[in-house]
N, C-alpha and C positions, 0 to 999 in steps of 0.2 A: 825101393828100386825095383823095378823090372827084369827079370832077365831076358836077354833079348832072345837066348836058346831059345825059349817058349813059344814066341810068336814066329820063329823060322820053320815053325812047322805048316804044311801046306794045308786046306780045309779040303775034302771031299767034293767030288765033283756029283753031284744030284741027277743035272741034265743039260743036254746042248740042245739048242734051240737054231736053227737057221732061218732066219726073216729075209724078207723081201723089202721092207718099208722103215725108214726111220719112224713112223707111228706106232707100228710093231713092236720097236726094240724098245720106243719110250715107255708102253703099256708094260712090258716086261720088265725094266728098270723099277717103275713104282710099285709092281707085284711085289718084287723079290725085297724092296725097302719095307715093303709094311709087312713082309712075313721075318724079317730079319735075317735074307741070305746074302750070303756074297755073290758078286756077279764080275767075270771078266768079258769084256766085249772086244772083238776084231771085227774088222770090216775087210773087205775082198773086193776085187774084179772078177766079174766073172761075162763069157763071150756070150753074147745074144745074135743069133745067127736073124731074128725076126726085124732087130733094129740096126743088124748090120754095125755093132761096136760092141762096147763092154757096160756093163751094167753093173751097178754095185749091191752089193749082198753084207749081211751082217751074221755074224756067230755069237751066240749070247751064251754062256755057260754059266750055271745056278750052279752055288758053290756052299758047303754048309758053314762058312763062316769068310772073312774078308782075305781076300790073296794078297801077299807079301812079296815084293821082287826081292832078290837078293841084292838089289844096286839098292833098296830104300833102307836094310837090313846095315850095309857097310857106312850109309850115310848117317844112320842111328848111332853107329857104334864111334862113328868119328866124330859125331856132335859133342857138345858141351856136356862134361859128367852133370850127371843128376846128382843133386843132392838129398840126403837123408836127415830125417828129423830126430 
């Protein structure tokens, strides 16, 4: 049986990259996967005066391990009990 308290420790942040295309995001995700790193990806809109509108940008955080959201931990605690052998 795994102790859920051990999995709630958030991994350390290695670097944050601000990207302008989904191709760059995909490249970073593949590299992180090959290196066994965790990632957190966020998208946001930024105003662009040249096109007189909004453009989408991405923030990719590289982490020492997989991030766990508190909601995911609560769901795991409420789920079926693990059986011990």
